[in-house]
KOLKOLSE-855950 format. One record per atom (N, C-alpha, C): x, y, z. Coordinates in pm, whole numbers, plus 50000, padded with zeros to 5 digits. Layout:
<pts>
XYZ...
</pts>
This chain:
<pts>
465935144952028466695143451904467565130951911467515122851807468305110551806469775113751787470625103751815472075105351799472425108151653471715101051561471955102951418471605117151375470445121951422470015135551387470965145951446471425143351568472365152451631473675153251555474155141651506475385141451429475235148751297474075147251234473815154051107473755169151126473125173351235473035187651264474415193551289475245186451366476605191351394477405192551265477265182651176477965183051048477545195250966476255198050964475745209550889476265222650948476315223451080476815235551145478315237251119479055226151121480495226751093480745231850951479965226850854480115231250716479785246050702478735250350770478355264550764479445273350825480015268850936481095276451000482325277050911482675265650847483825265150756483625274550637482395274750585482095283550471482235298150511481725301650627481805315550675483255319850692484065311350756485475314650780486245315850650485945306850556486655306750428486415319650350485165323750337484875335850259485305348450334485355347650464485875358750543487355360950513488115349950509489545350750477489755355650334488975350450242489115354650101488855369550086487855374550157487545388850147488665397050211489125393050328490155400450400491465401150320491825390050254493125389050187493045390450035491955395949987491795396149840492855404849771493415414649844494455423249787495815420849854495925409449922497155406849999498355405949906499465412049948500705411649871501845406749959502725399349898503865393649971504735405050026505005405050157505675416650219507195416950205507805405950163509265405450159509775406350015510965411450001511595412249869512315399249839512175394549717512885382549675514345385849648515275376749680516685379649653516955379949503517975386949466518375387649325519615379049305519885375849181521065367749152522345374949192522495387849165523725394749211523875394249363522745395449436522815394849582523315381249628522775370849567523205357249604524645354749564525085360449452526485358849411527405365149515526915375849577527735382449679527905373849804526975364149825527095354749937527975342849903528465342349780529385331549742528785320749655527485321849619526875312049530527295314649386527445304049308527765305949167526495309449090526625311848963525495316248880524375305948879524735293148861523735282548850522955280948980523665280249094522995278749223522125290849256522585302549220521815314749245520485314449169520515309549046519285308548967518305298749030518845287549080517975277649144517305283649268518075290649351517525296449474516455306849440516695315049341515695324949301514425318149254514565307249177513385299949130512595294049247513325288149344512655282149460511885292649539512525303949564511865314349644510715320649566510875322449436509795327949354508565318949361508775305949353507655296549365507035297049503507875298349606507355299049743506535311749762506975322849705506225335449714504855333849647504845327749530503595325749456502625316849535503155305949593502305296749670501785303549797502645311149865502235318249986501095328049957501225335149846500185344649807498865337549780498915326349711497695318749681497045313449808497875308849903497305304050030496605315250103497235326850110496635338250180495285342050118495185341149988493975345249917492925334149908493235322349968492255311649973492085304049844493095304549756493015296749632493265282049663492645273549586492715258949611494025253349554494905248949643496195243149603496265229149663496305219149580496295205449630497655200849680498735206649626500075202149663500895213749718501225213249845502125222949906503465216149931504545223649909505855217349915506875226949975507715221750066508875229050115510115220650085511065226850016512265219549978513485225950042514485217750071515695222850134516815224650033516555222649907517615222549807518395235749807519645235249851520575246549856520205257249959518905260649966518525272550042518695270750192518855258350240518965256750384520255263250438521195266250350522455272250395522435287550395521325293250349521255307850339520355313350450520945321150540520205326350655519045335350614519175341950499518125350950456516845344050416516865330550414515685322850375514665321750488515105323050613514215320750727512965329550726513035342350696511815350550692510815345750586511325340150477510415335050374509695322350423510425313950495509785302250556508705306650656509005317350731508035322250829506765327050759506875334150650505705338450575504925326450522505645316550474505005304650417504215297150523504825294750639504155286950743503005294750808503135307950818502015316050867500815314750773501115314850643500035313150544499435299150553500265289050583499755275350601498765274550716499095281450826498205281150943496845286950908496825297450827495565303550787494865295450678495645287450608495095279550496494135268650542494115266150672493215255850724491765258650688491405271450676490025275050642489675270550500490665271250409490445266750271490255251650268491085244350343490995229750345489675225250409489305231650519488065227750587486835230750502486905241150420485775244550333485655234650217486765231550150486715222850032486615208050069487185204250182487125190350230487505180350122488625182650059489115174249949490215165050000490085152249974491075142550021492435144049953492525152549852493765153849776494725164249835494315171749937495215181849995496445175050054497625179450007498865172550046499955182750079500725179550183501885187550218503105178450218504175182850152505405174850149506595183450189507515177250260508705184050308509925175750270510865182150202512095175350161513245181050243513675173350342514705178050434516095174350388517095177450470516925183250604516765198450599516145203650701515945218050715516425222350853516755235050869517175239851002516105237351106516525235651231515605233051339514545244051350514945256451324513995267551334512855265951234513195261051115512175259151011511235247551048511815236651099510985225251139510005229351249510445237951341509545242651447508395250751387508685259151287507645266951221506645257851150507165247551080506305238151008505445230251105506045225751216505295217851314504145225751372504355238551402503295246951456502195249051351502575250951225501575252751119500745240151100501405228451105500685215851087499825212551209500155218051322499305216051440497945222651419497915233351341496665240551316495985236351186496785233251086496245229850953496435215050927495335207950911495385193450898495205189250752496235182850697496215178050560495785163450557495325159150441494945145150425496155136450391497195142750338498375135250297499615142950340500515136250411501795142050450502915133450392503935140050336505075132850278506355139250328507285130850373508555135750425509695128150358510725135550319511905129550258513135134750328514065125450361515295129550427516425132050332516285127650209517295129550106518675125150152518725114750234519995108350265520875115450364520385125650436521205132850534520555131550671521365128450770520815126650905520445140150967519295140851024518875152551102518355147151234519155148751339518775143351469517445149551512516515141151549515205145951591514205146851478514595142751357513695143951242512495134551256512735122151302511635112651321510695117451432511275123351536510435128951643509555140151587510115148551502509355159251437508225153451352508525143451270507515137151185506405130951269506795124051375505815117251460504865127151526505385138551567504525148851628503575154851525504065156551401503195161651293502065151751265502395138851265501395128451241500365128451354500835129051478499925128351593498965140251597499415151951553498565163951563497585165151447497815157651338496955158851219495825148551227494705152551283493585143251302492875139751172493155147051065492515144450936493395135550845494585132350889495565125450806495075111550763495195108950633494825095750580495995088450515496975095950464498105089550396499405095750441500385087250475501705091550520502765085250431503685093550380504755088850293506085092550355506975082750371508335085050421509315079050321510135087650260511095082950160512505087050202513375077050214514785079350249514955087150378514045084750472514145090950604514945081550693515975086850756516855078350835516325076550978516345064151022515915060751158517155058451244517235065751353518315063851448517795055351565518685050551654518225042451769517135049551848516055042351873514925047851947513855054151860514195057151734513225063751645512055054751609512315041651594511255032651549510115031851650510465031551779509415031451882508555044051874509195055551855508465068351847507555068351725508095064051612507335064151487506155054551493506385042151536505325032051540504225035951639504595042351748503595046851845502675057251781503255066551703502445076851637501495070751535501975060951460501145054551357500085045651422500505037751519499585028151582498415034951655498655046951708497615053551785496755063151703497035064051572496285073251487495005066651437493885073451452492585067351420492175068651273492675078951204492205081051066493215077050960494465074350997495505070850901495185057550832495105057850700494705046050623495825040250536496785048650495497825043650404499195048350448500165039050442501545042050478502465037050367503315045950315504345042050218505685046050278506625036650286507915040050347509025031050296510255036350305511455028150286512455032550393512355027150513513185031650624514645028050605515545037650631516965034850620517675040250744518895035650766519695040450879521155037950848522025044150925523445041650906523825027750954523165023151058523585010751123523164998351044521874996451026521404984150963520034986250901520014987150769518734988050700517904975650726518574964150728517894951350745517164950950879517854954350986517244953851118516124964051131516294975651067515224985751069513924979951016514004973350901512814967850838512144957650929512914948350982512334937851067511734943651195512384953751251511874959651376510564966951351510474974351240509234981351208508114971351183508404960551110507384950451083506854944451213507724943051313507304936851439506534946551529506724959551510506114969351601504974977151539504744975751411503654982851345502364975151368501524980051456500304972951495499134982751501498734987251382497674997251372496324990651351495284996351411493924991251392493204998251277493855008451218493175016051113493855015050977495145011450970495855010950843495235000650749494945004950627494374996050526495354992850413496255002050383497215000050274498625002950324499534993550302500944995750336501784992450215502595002250173503495000550058504915001550110505734991350084507104990850134508064990650015508905000650007509965000749907511194994549971511694983849911512534974749986513894972149925514494981649856515804978949797516904977749902516584980850028517604980950132517504969050228516694959150195516674947150279516494934950190516744923550245516544911150170516024900550265514984893650223514484882450300513504886150409512754875950451511764877350557512104868250673511554871650788511574862750902510144858950933509914847150989508524843151019507764853651098508434860451191507754870551273507294882451191507954885051075507544896450992506114895050945505714883050911504364880950858503314880350967503744880251094502764881651202502064895151193502714904351123502194917651105500884917651026500614906850950499314905550883498194903750986498534897551097497554895551205497514907851296498684914351312498784925751403498074938151349497784938451219497104949751157495774944951099494744943851181493504937151141492724944151031493004956951003492274964050897492994963550762494184957350759495034957650640494364950750521494244958050408493644952650287494644951450173495654960250170496664959950065498054959750127498874950150085500284949750121501084949349991501894959649970502584961049842504084962449862504854954449788506314955349791506784961049657507594971649661508124977749540509644977749546510284976749430511734977649427512304974249292513604977049277514274974049150514644959249139514684952549251515064938449248514124930549339514144917449323513364908749408514184904849530513784908649650514574905449769514194892249835513214885049779512664873549849513194860349791513354850549879513724837149839512474828349837512634815949791511494806649791511004804249933511934803750029511534801750169510674813350219510974825450172510174837050212508724835550166508534830050048507174828549997506424817450070507144807850122506504797850207505994804450335506794813650391506374821050510505114829050480505094835950364503914843750325502694834750306502914823450242501794814350214501174809450344501984805750441501464801150570500674812250639501184824750631500484835850695499154838750627499124837650494497914840850420496794830750441497144818450472496104808150493495144812250604495674819350703494844822850819494434837550820494714844450711494354858550704493094860350622492104867150678490824868950609490504883650581491514892450594491264906650570492034911950450493264907150428494074912150316493414908150184493104918150102492414915449976493324916749855494514922949872495424924249759496874923649807497644914749747499074913549775499804916849646500594927649649501154933049525502684932549527503264928749412504714928449396505084936049270505924946149285506364954049170507884953549167508414944049090509844942549074510214945648930511364951948910511754955448774512634944848709513304936748789514234926948732514004913248793513064905948740512824892148782512414883948661512814871048658512414862448545510954858248557510384854048445508984849848445508724838248539509664828548543509404816848625509334820248773509874831948812509724836348950508264839148981507604846648892506194849748913505364837048920505594828348821504724816848807505044806048910506324804448941506704793649032506624797049178506764809949214506814813949354505604822049400505124830849315504044839549358502684832949354502414825649246501084819549232500724810649351501654802349403501284793849517500844801449641501124814649648500674822349765499164821949778498464821949666497004821949670496414809549604497274800949551496754789149481497764777749492497614769749597498454757949614497794746349539498314743149420497674733249336498314719449348498974716949462499574703849485498514692949482497364695849537496264686249538494954693949543493844686749524492534693349536492314698349679492794690749775492644694949914493414707849942494654708649892495454720649915494864732549841494324730249721493664741049647492444746049723491714736749781490504740349856490854748949977492024746350039492414753350160493244765950133493494769050006494264781149972493514793650014494224804750015493574817650040492844821849914491524823349923490714826049804490184840349797490414848249901489894861949898490974872149865492264868349871493364877549843493764876649696493834888049630494194888649489495664892249475496344885149387497734888449355497774899249249498614909349270498814919649169500294919849135500584917249007501974916848964502344929748892503534929848835504084941948775503334946048649502114950748664501284957148561501444951448421501604938548410501674932348278501344917548289500924911748181500704897448179502044890248166502134878648225503344870648214503054859148119503704859148003503424849047900501934848047872501264859547867499844859547837498964855447952499544853548069498774848748185498644859848286497464862048335497204872948429496614867148557497134871648673496674865848800495204868048825494604878048762493204880548785492344868948737492934860348653492174848948605491904838648714492734838648818492494828848924491934835349050492034848349063491484854849181490724867449142489464865749115488604877049087487204873149132486384882749162485074879349213485124875949360484144868249408484104865349552484904852849586485014850449715485864839649764485394826049714484084823449716483574810649670483854808549521483704819049442483984818149299485444814549276486354820849352487774818149336488094803549368487514798449476487784784549514487334774849403486124777049353485624768049248486464768949121486894781049088487704782948968489024775448980489634776049096490924769249114490764754249108489704749049170489474734649165489234730249021488454738048946488214734548806489514734948726490384744448756491674745448686492454732448699492484726848820493204714248841492524702848765491214702148775490484691248707490704691648556490634703448497490744704548351492154701648303493184706448377494554703848334494884689048346494374682348450494634667948464493844659748362492734665148320491904657848224492604655848091493554664548058494294663247932494934649547919495444644148032496124631148031495404620748116494144622948141493324613548219494014609948352494364620548428495084618148554494234621448676492994625248657492164629148772491934617548868491604606148814491264594748899492424590848990493624590348930494804586649009495054596649121494844609249091495044619449193493944618949300492744615349261491674614249360492054604249468492634593349425493014582949520494174587549609495164594249547496304598749626495934610549716494954618649672494504630149752493504626049860493084613449858492114608449956490804616349948490284617749825489024624749804487874615149833486924619849910485784611449947484664612949845483844602449835482714602749742481724613949777481724618349904480784628749944481094642149878482334643449823482694655849755482304655749607481874644249557481554643149413480494653149369479384654649440478374664349394478954678549380479804682549476480384695949469481324697049350482114686649324483034686749210482264687549080481234679649067480464679448943479734692848921479324699349028478624712149014479544723048963480844721148979481824731048933482044730248783481854718548726482294716048588481614725048486480314726148493479614733548388479924748548386479854755548499480084770048494481484773948446482464765148472483844768848440484454760648327483664753348256484184743848159484864750348040484624763148016485184769447897486504776547922486964776848046488184784348075489104776548167489894767648114490974761548192492164771048183492814773548295493804784348296495164780448239495614768648268496934765248218497154750148228498214745548158498544731448166499594729148273500154717348277501054713648386502374721148380502794725348261504084731948244503944746748278504654751748379504544765648419504954775148308505864770748219506404779948119505564780847994504594772147977503764772747856502304772647896501784784247928500404785347973499484786647853498534778047844497564778747737496164777647795495194782147721493804779947760493284767547689492654758947763492074746747706490564747347720489924741847626488474740647638488164725947663487684723447782487354709847821485864709247850485164701047781483724700147803483454693847938482414697748004482114691948136481894676948128481354672148017481124657848003482424650248002483494656047942484774649247935485324646348074485294656348162485824654348297484914644948377483604646848366482664638248439482804623748395482954621548264483084607948211484374601548263485454609348264486734603948314486614599948460485994608548541485894605648684485074593048708483934592048642483044580648666483604567648608484404568848500484944556848438486174551548510487074560548553488384556148600488544555748752487724563548823487924563948967487254551949032488024545349117487544532749177486654535049298486534547049347485594550749454485534540149565486464540249658486504529949762485174528049836484494539149868483234537949942482184530249861482134533249729481164526649644481454511749633482724508249615483084494149603482854486649733483094493549843482824487349973481344484449989480524493649941479074491949947478634480249860479224479149741478874468149650479244454549710480364454249781480754441649845479724437449949479164447250021478144444050119476914438550052476574444149936475394439449862475624425149816476844422249764477134408749716477044398449828477484402449947477424393050059475984390050098
</pts>
């Protein structure tokens, strides 16, 4: 039996085993009923909670009871959630957490049978240590495709260690989300080790914070995150500003990375930061999408700072050497009618030709191509390649010289070709003619 056939047989046996276990659980628990009584509002009032808080706790526990029952009966639930809102202070909650996590451990049969990438577990902390231990044991047995953890701004010593152990034990994990989770000294090494050594983790979304220095946290994580499997990284960055050259080394340190996305209410980057990104992108051949989602930035920021990351139009030579495989994704809207997909779509060769044509057509408006050819030190050997670009792209010039007034121009290929042949002095050609005259 070949290795391929052996793998196929094992997969079929695994599916058959998962199906058997799943229907066995469904049959066993078809009449399962939640064994604990839910607290009442008068009972909670007796513990000192006011009317409003008591209602919230009852709602939380009622939802937990419903979810626990569905897990026991093998119903398909894509989103499982444990929240600490108010209830972490009530000792009577611990038995309900125990029922929930026991049901999670058994729920692995439902996940293994359906094999759906959408199965997600989220935890909103902080929670008592006893509850975290219950959750960690359940996650050791039940592997979700997506794990999400939130610290909600309160320090819980050992929380990052707990998260890292959950990540390491979940061999099926593909997406990890960390929101407002505080990193204490030593936590970053633990966290990065768990991420870097994980074979199936493909996406990471995080906004690391700490009491000491949000800024240093960000830079340290960027320097130590070196995963061979991560494809998408989303960074919410309202707590840092600026880049260091070493931060962008992370594009090289993560060879599988395809998407790098920055999200936030404000733009934290300076023009110097974009120069750092541009230099890193020139040598990166894996990142296919660089995304910026800012809520408060002027249009000239997008056009003046972001576009050069993938299109340096200083000269034809610089345009030729730009990164042509990475697509810019901006804040889900056109800027003055201009969309970045117009300069980076399709394959790498198409992007390069499109950018070169953009420069030729915009300069053709004022017959400036010839002068630039001489200053750019363009050789006559490039003429055939330049002329071959003209016809396919002649109907779509992307913009004129003014960043603030982007228009589409229609420039016929003959117009640009005529300008080049008429005005360019072609040093090699003239040198050749001098030899003929002699």
